C-alpha positions, 0 to 999 in steps of 0.5 A: 639330137644334142643333150647336155646336163650339169649337176652339183656334186654336193647335191648328189652327195646330200641325196646319197647321204639322205637316201643311201642305196635307194638313191643309187638303185634309182640312178645306177644299173646293176653293172654300174652299181658294181663299179660304184661300190668298188671305187673309194675316193671319187664315188660321188663324182662317178655317181654325179657323172652318170646322173648328168650323162643319163639326164643329157641322154634323156634330153637328146631323146627329146621325149625324156625317158618315157618308159625308160628309167635311169637304171635302164640307161647304162654308161659303161667304160670301153677298152680305152675308158671311153663311155659306152651307152646301153639302153635296156641292155642293148648297146647304142652305137648311135649315142655318144656321150662325154662326161667331165668332172670338176671339183664341184660339178659333173657335166655331160653332153650326149649326141644321138646321130 
């Protein structure tokens, strides 16, 4: 199954500004939050990219997230910087995801093999 999502960086910036850590905690896992907090310049694009990736994965699952929450899906970087997907701490090699960022948008495409 294939999933795709696009999100405006400004929308994520406003939500982060309004809700702060509560918004981050709904979107990012603990490990992703550690990465987010160490970034300086492009932290909103990182957050938007993870949001789009998790939405695309939910769409490719066809049932949505169900009992799985956004913070249960982790997108961590592999040795070469490639996104690796974990759901509830388990590496999902059957799910591939690609994340791209522009000046105003982040987009992600996921594929479940």
